N, C-alpha and C positions, 0 to 999 in steps of 0.2 A: 504494500500500500504506500503510495506516495502522497505527500502533502503539497498542495499547490499554495505557494506563498502569497499569491495574489488574492486568494480567498480568505487568508487568515486575518482576523480582526486586528486592528492597530493595538499595540501594547500600551497600557497605561503606565503612569509613573511608578506605581507600586510594583508592577511586573518588571519594569526596567531596573528598579532598585534591587529586586530579588535576583535578577540575572547579573547585576553588577555593572551595567552600562551607564547608569546615571550617577552612581556614587562618586566617581572621580570629578565629574562636573560640579556636583553639589559641594564637594570638599574644597575645590578651588574657589568657588563663589563665597563660601563661608570664610575661607582664609583671607580673601580680598576684603570682605566686610570687617573682619577683626582688625586687620592692619589699618583700614581706613578709620575705624572708630578710635584706635589707639593714636593714630597720627592727629586726629581732630583734637583729642585731649592734649597731646603734647604741644601742638601749635597754638591752641586757644587758652591754655592754662595761664600763661603769663599775663594775659589781659583780663581774666576774670577773677583770679585769686592770688595774683602775684603780690599784692599789697597786704593781704590778710594771711599771716602765718598760722592762725588758729583754725583755718579751714581744714577739715579732714580730707583724706584722699577721695572718699565717696562723694562728699559735697563738691570737691573740685571737679570731679568727673561730671556730675550732673550740671554744674554751673557752666562748664565748657560745652556741653551738648545742648544747653538751652540759650546760649549766647545769641543776642539779637543780630550782631554783625560779626560773625566768626571769621577768622583767617581762613580756616578750612571747615566748611560746613559738614556736619555729620550726614550720613545717608538719609536718615529719617527727616532731616531738615530740608534736604533737596526734594524728597518725595512730597512733603507738605507744601513746599512752594510751588512745585509743578501742579499739585492738586488745586491750589488757590488760583493760579494764573491760567489754567486750562479749563477746569471744570466749574469753579465757583464764579469766576469773573465773566461777565457777558462778552460775547464775541465782538460786539461793537465797541467795547472799551479799548482805549489805547494801552492799557495795562495787561491786556490779554495776550498770551503768546500766539494765539490763533489769528489775531488782528494782523 
């Protein structure tokens, strides 16, 4: 009995994970995100907590990720800004990326 690959349904993410084909890609993406978040803390920390030595490491991390004008924005800040300028802003506004 032969299996026709054209008739086989497309594999989902869980099937690809079980076979091991998606795990390397997810690992690289997670590594990039971890390095990006660490770099955001490293570059933004002098501007948010440099003058306050009593700030704990956790508070410094949160302050650098919530900075209004960061040197390097964290990934979640970029996604939030894209959401605001593409989805929430009317298309006719000059602040919209779609304008």
